[in-house]
C-alpha positions as CSV (number, residue, x, y, z in Angstrom):
1,M,9.9,3.7,2.1
2,E,8.4,2.1,5.2
3,Y,5.5,3.8,7.1
4,R,4.7,3.2,10.7
5,V,1.6,4.2,12.8
6,L,2.5,7.0,15.2
7,G,1.6,5.9,18.7
8,K,-2.1,5.2,19.3
9,S,-3.2,7.4,16.4
10,G,-4.1,6.2,13.0
11,L,-1.5,8.5,11.4
12,K,1.2,6.8,9.3
13,V,4.6,8.5,9.1
14,S,7.6,7.6,7.0
15,V,10.4,6.1,9.0
16,I,12.7,8.7,7.7
17,S,11.4,12.3,8.0
18,M,13.1,15.5,6.9
19,G,14.5,17.9,9.5
20,T,14.6,21.6,8.5
21,F,17.0,22.7,11.3
22,S,19.4,23.9,8.5
23,F,16.8,26.2,6.8
24,G,17.4,29.9,7.3
25,G,20.9,30.2,8.8
26,V,19.8,33.1,11.2
27,G,22.0,33.8,14.2
28,A,23.6,30.7,15.8
29,F,21.9,28.5,13.3
30,A,24.4,29.7,10.7
31,R,26.9,27.4,12.3
32,V,24.9,24.5,10.8
33,A,23.8,25.9,7.4
34,D,21.9,28.7,5.7
35,Q,19.8,26.9,3.2
36,G,17.2,29.2,1.4
37,V,14.0,28.4,-0.5
38,D,15.7,27.1,-3.7
39,D,17.9,24.8,-1.6
40,A,14.9,23.6,0.4
41,R,12.8,22.9,-2.8
42,R,15.6,20.8,-4.2
43,L,16.1,18.8,-1.0
44,I,12.4,18.4,-0.4
45,D,12.0,17.0,-4.0
46,V,14.5,14.3,-3.2
47,C,12.8,13.4,0.1
48,I,9.3,13.3,-1.5
49,D,10.6,11.2,-4.4
50,G,12.1,8.8,-1.7
51,G,8.7,8.5,0.0
52,V,9.2,10.9,2.9
53,N,5.9,12.3,4.1
54,L,6.8,14.1,7.3
55,F,8.7,17.4,7.5
56,D,9.8,18.7,10.9
57,T,10.5,22.3,11.9
58,A,10.1,24.6,15.0
59,N,9.1,28.2,15.6
60,M,12.6,28.9,17.0
61,Y,14.7,27.5,14.2
62,S,16.4,30.5,12.8
63,F,13.7,32.5,14.7
64,G,10.9,31.5,12.4
65,R,12.8,31.6,9.1
66,S,12.9,27.8,8.9
67,E,9.0,27.7,9.0
68,E,8.8,30.4,6.3
69,I,11.2,28.5,4.0
70,L,9.4,25.2,4.5
71,G,6.0,26.8,3.8
72,E,7.2,28.4,0.7
73,A,9.0,25.3,-0.6
74,L,5.9,23.1,0.0
75,K,3.5,25.3,-2.0
76,G,1.3,23.2,-4.2
77,R,2.0,19.9,-2.3
78,R,1.1,20.7,1.2
79,D,-2.0,18.5,1.2
80,N,0.1,15.4,0.4
81,V,2.6,15.7,3.3
82,L,2.6,16.1,7.1
83,I,4.2,19.1,9.0
84,S,5.5,18.8,12.5
85,S,6.4,22.0,14.4
86,K,7.3,22.9,17.9
87,V,6.7,25.6,20.5
88,R,8.0,26.5,23.9
89,M,11.5,28.0,23.5
90,R,12.2,31.7,23.9
91,I,11.5,33.7,20.7
92,G,11.7,37.2,22.1
93,E,12.7,39.4,25.0
94,G,9.2,39.7,26.6
95,P,8.1,37.9,29.8
96,N,5.6,35.8,27.8
97,D,7.9,35.0,24.9
98,E,8.6,31.5,26.1
99,G,6.8,28.6,27.8
100,V,3.5,26.8,27.2
101,S,1.0,29.2,28.7
102,R,-2.3,29.6,26.9
103,F,-1.2,33.0,25.8
104,H,2.1,31.8,24.3
105,L,0.8,28.6,22.7
106,I,-2.1,30.2,20.9
107,R,-0.1,33.2,19.8
108,E,2.8,31.1,18.5
109,C,0.5,28.6,16.8
110,E,-1.1,31.5,14.8
111,R,2.3,32.9,13.9
112,S,3.6,29.4,12.8
113,L,0.5,28.9,10.6
114,K,1.2,32.2,8.8
115,R,4.8,31.4,8.3
116,L,4.0,27.9,7.1
117,Q,1.3,29.2,4.8
118,T,-1.1,26.5,6.0
119,D,-4.3,26.3,8.0
120,H,-3.2,23.5,10.3
121,I,-0.1,21.8,11.8
122,D,-0.3,18.0,11.7
123,I,1.8,17.4,14.8
124,Y,2.5,20.1,17.4
125,H,5.3,19.4,19.9
126,M,5.9,21.0,23.2
127,H,9.6,21.6,22.5
128,E,10.8,21.5,26.1
129,W,9.4,21.1,29.7
130,D,7.8,24.1,31.3
131,G,7.6,23.6,35.1
132,L,5.9,26.9,35.7
133,T,2.8,26.5,33.6
134,P,0.1,24.1,35.0
135,L,-0.3,21.1,32.7
136,E,-4.1,21.7,32.8
137,E,-3.5,25.1,31.2
138,M,-1.2,23.8,28.5
139,L,-3.5,20.9,27.6
140,S,-6.6,23.0,27.6
141,A,-5.0,25.5,25.2
142,L,-3.9,22.6,22.9
143,D,-7.5,21.3,23.1
144,S,-8.8,24.7,22.0
145,L,-6.4,24.6,19.0
146,I,-7.4,21.1,18.1
147,Q,-11.1,22.0,18.3
148,A,-10.4,25.0,16.0
149,G,-8.8,22.7,13.5
150,K,-5.4,24.4,13.8
151,I,-3.5,21.4,15.0
152,R,-4.3,17.7,14.5
153,Y,-2.1,15.8,17.0
154,I,0.1,16.8,19.9
155,G,3.4,15.6,21.2
156,C,6.3,16.6,23.5
157,S,10.0,16.7,23.2
158,N,12.9,16.6,25.7
159,Y,10.7,15.6,28.6
160,S,11.9,13.4,31.4
161,G,10.1,10.3,32.4
162,W,8.2,11.8,35.3
163,H,7.3,14.9,33.2
164,L,5.8,12.8,30.5
165,M,3.8,10.5,32.9
166,K,2.5,13.5,34.8
167,A,1.3,15.1,31.5
168,L,-0.4,11.8,30.5
169,A,-2.0,11.4,33.9
170,V,-3.4,15.0,33.8
171,A,-4.8,14.5,30.3
172,D,-6.6,11.3,31.4
173,Q,-7.9,12.8,34.6
174,R,-9.2,16.0,32.9
175,H,-10.4,14.3,29.7
176,L,-7.9,16.5,27.7
177,P,-5.9,15.5,24.6
178,R,-3.1,13.1,25.2
179,F,0.3,13.2,23.6
180,I,0.6,10.6,20.9
181,T,4.3,11.1,20.3
182,Q,7.5,12.3,21.8
183,Q,10.6,13.6,19.9
184,I,13.8,12.6,21.7
185,H,17.5,12.4,21.2
186,Y,18.5,8.8,20.9
187,T,21.5,7.3,19.1
188,L,24.1,4.5,19.6
189,E,26.1,7.1,21.4
190,A,23.3,8.4,23.6
191,R,21.0,5.5,24.8
192,E,19.8,7.1,28.1
193,A,16.2,7.2,26.7
194,E,16.1,3.4,27.2
195,Y,15.9,3.9,31.0
196,E,12.5,5.5,31.0
197,L,11.4,7.2,27.8
198,L,11.2,4.1,25.5
199,P,9.6,1.9,28.2
200,I,7.0,4.7,28.8
201,S,6.4,4.9,25.0
202,I,5.7,1.1,24.8
203,D,3.5,1.1,27.9
204,Q,1.5,4.3,27.1
205,G,1.3,4.0,23.3
206,L,3.5,6.9,22.1
207,G,5.3,6.8,18.8
208,V,8.9,8.0,19.1
209,T,10.5,10.3,16.6
210,V,14.2,10.9,17.0
211,W,16.0,14.2,16.5
212,S,19.6,14.2,15.4
213,P,19.8,10.4,14.9
214,L,23.4,10.8,13.7
215,A,24.4,12.8,16.7
216,A,25.0,16.0,14.8
217,G,27.1,14.2,12.3
218,L,29.3,12.3,14.7
219,L,27.9,9.0,13.5
220,S,27.9,10.0,9.8
221,G,31.2,8.5,9.0
222,M,33.0,11.8,8.8
223,F,34.3,11.4,12.4
224,G,36.6,8.8,13.9
225,R,39.7,8.4,16.1
226,N,41.9,10.1,13.5
227,R,39.4,12.1,11.5
228,T,37.6,15.3,12.6
229,P,36.3,17.5,9.7
230,K,37.5,21.1,10.0
231,D,34.3,22.4,8.5
232,S,31.9,20.5,10.9
233,R,29.5,22.3,13.2
234,Q,31.5,21.0,16.1
235,A,34.6,22.8,14.8
236,A,32.3,25.9,14.6
237,G,31.5,25.7,18.3
238,W,28.3,23.7,18.2
239,S,28.2,21.6,21.5
240,E,25.0,19.6,21.1
241,P,24.9,16.7,21.8
242,P,27.4,16.7,24.6
243,I,29.8,13.8,24.5
244,R,30.4,12.5,28.0
245,N,32.8,9.7,27.1
246,Q,34.8,10.3,24.0
247,E,36.6,7.0,24.1
248,K,33.3,5.2,24.1
249,L,32.2,7.2,21.1
250,W,35.3,6.2,19.2
251,A,34.7,2.5,20.2
252,I,31.2,2.7,18.8
253,I,32.5,4.3,15.6
254,D,35.1,1.5,15.3
255,V,32.3,-1.1,15.2
256,L,30.3,1.0,12.8
257,D,33.3,1.3,10.5
258,E,33.8,-2.4,10.6
259,I,30.2,-3.4,9.8
260,A,29.9,-0.7,7.1
261,A,33.0,-2.0,5.4
262,D,31.8,-5.6,5.6
263,R,28.4,-4.6,4.1
264,D,29.8,-2.1,1.6
265,V,27.4,0.6,2.9
266,T,28.0,3.8,4.8
267,V,28.5,4.3,8.6
268,A,25.4,6.6,8.6
269,Q,23.3,3.9,7.1
270,I,24.4,1.4,9.7
271,A,23.7,3.9,12.6
272,L,20.2,4.7,11.2
273,A,19.3,1.1,10.5
274,W,20.2,0.2,14.1
275,T,17.9,3.0,15.5
276,L,15.0,1.7,13.4
277,T,15.2,-1.6,15.1
278,R,14.6,-0.1,18.5
279,P,11.3,-0.3,20.4
280,A,8.6,2.3,19.8
281,I,10.6,4.1,17.1
282,S,8.3,5.6,14.4
283,S,10.6,8.0,12.5
284,L,14.1,9.4,12.4
285,V,14.3,13.1,11.7
286,V,17.3,13.5,9.5
287,G,18.9,16.6,8.1
288,G,21.3,17.0,5.3
289,L,23.2,19.6,3.3
290,T,23.1,17.8,-0.1
291,E,20.8,15.6,-2.1
292,D,23.2,12.7,-1.7
293,H,23.0,13.1,2.1
294,F,19.2,12.5,1.9
295,R,19.4,9.7,-0.6
296,E,22.0,7.9,1.6
297,N,19.8,8.3,4.7
298,I,16.6,7.2,2.9
299,A,18.5,4.1,1.6
300,A,19.1,3.0,5.3
301,V,15.4,1.9,5.4
302,D,16.2,-1.1,3.3
303,L,19.2,-2.2,5.3
304,K,18.5,-5.1,7.7
305,L,21.2,-5.8,10.3
306,T,22.0,-9.4,11.3
307,P,21.6,-10.5,14.9
308,E,25.4,-10.7,15.1
309,E,25.8,-7.1,13.9
310,L,23.2,-5.9,16.3
311,E,24.9,-7.6,19.2
312,K,28.3,-6.1,18.3
313,L,26.7,-2.6,18.3
314,N,24.9,-3.3,21.5
315,Q,28.0,-4.5,23.3
316,A,29.9,-1.3,22.2
317,S,27.1,1.2,23.0
318,R,24.8,0.0,25.8
319,A,24.4,2.4,28.8
320,P,25.4,1.5,32.3
321,Y,23.0,-0.9,34.1
322,I,22.0,1.5,36.8
323,Y,19.8,1.0,39.8
324,P,17.0,-0.1,40.1
325,Y,17.3,-1.9,36.8
326,W,20.2,-4.2,37.7
327,H,18.1,-5.2,40.7
328,Q,15.1,-5.9,38.6
329,H,17.3,-7.9,36.2
330,N,18.2,-10.2,39.1
331,F,14.8,-10.6,40.7
332,A,12.0,-9.5,38.4
333,R,12.8,-10.8,34.9
334,D,10.1,-13.5,35.0
335,R,7.4,-10.8,35.4
336,F,8.6,-8.1,32.9
337,S,6.1,-6.4,30.6
338,A,6.9,-5.3,27.0
339,G,7.7,-1.9,28.4
340,D,10.3,-3.4,30.8
341,W,11.9,-5.3,28.0
342,A,12.4,-2.1,26.0
343,L,15.3,-1.5,28.4
344,H,16.2,-5.0,29.7
345,E,16.5,-6.8,26.4
346,S,19.9,-5.1,25.8
347,Y,21.3,-6.8,29.0
348,D,19.6,-10.2,28.6
349,D,23.0,-11.8,28.0
350,L,24.1,-11.0,31.5
351,G,23.8,-13.4,34.4
352,H,23.3,-12.2,38.0
353,V,24.7,-8.7,38.2
């Protein structure tokens, strides 16, 4: 296993972390899986044996059941691993059952701690943007939880670029805790984060963790132009992530199939290995239904892609060169920072555009 420092913290996380989205199977989450405590223990054993030290959950996964199962399954080994959880999504019918108000954050943190059977959460993510709660209120509440020893580090998830920069600016201005990480969706099929979120992470010192790095299984090797599993979550009506250009998805998978066959490895391993080469990436949050799924994903850490393979994947998957970036490519390339290159490196083969 490889470990990377998370942002500007001193915290080291395994580059593969375990997602617990499939724990519980309550409500709509049953479309993914309904793993219980025994299943969780078995899969966690495989991950810990493989060097995984970060386990990711959220208060809204199966309406808290995922946290309960994770807490029970980690009994006796909690001190040797890191737990990441999230808060913000609606978890009830009341007017304060969502958001990042001081009321909601403190209440939900206390509830998560009880479900997880722990006295602290190592990384606490704001699961989604809340445009109604002042950032000062959110960050002040998180500061209170940090001072009380109930959370160690904070992060965000699914923020836009301006949301993230505004939160960092308020934190700096008010001397409040700063996000050290953001958890984003980022895959060969969905590279929009390169426009703003990865450059911000390089520039501002955030470690990036990636949710659903195999695009809900679409990049797992099970899907292709002529193969769509009937028992997949997509077949069960799961629509995340949305696919805007299916032909491009198949073209990406064609290249993955080709490289995987040449290297005698799996498509999933190629897709994960590519993501681990990208700027600011600290860890990929992977899920799985079987022990072999996790062993396969963990093995991707040792797979090093050649420059030629990386270029084939880049050509098949890079996002459109939108404004103002194409203009910057033409006129500002001699003064790019490391943050700029997080996007522009993928287009460095182009002449004047």
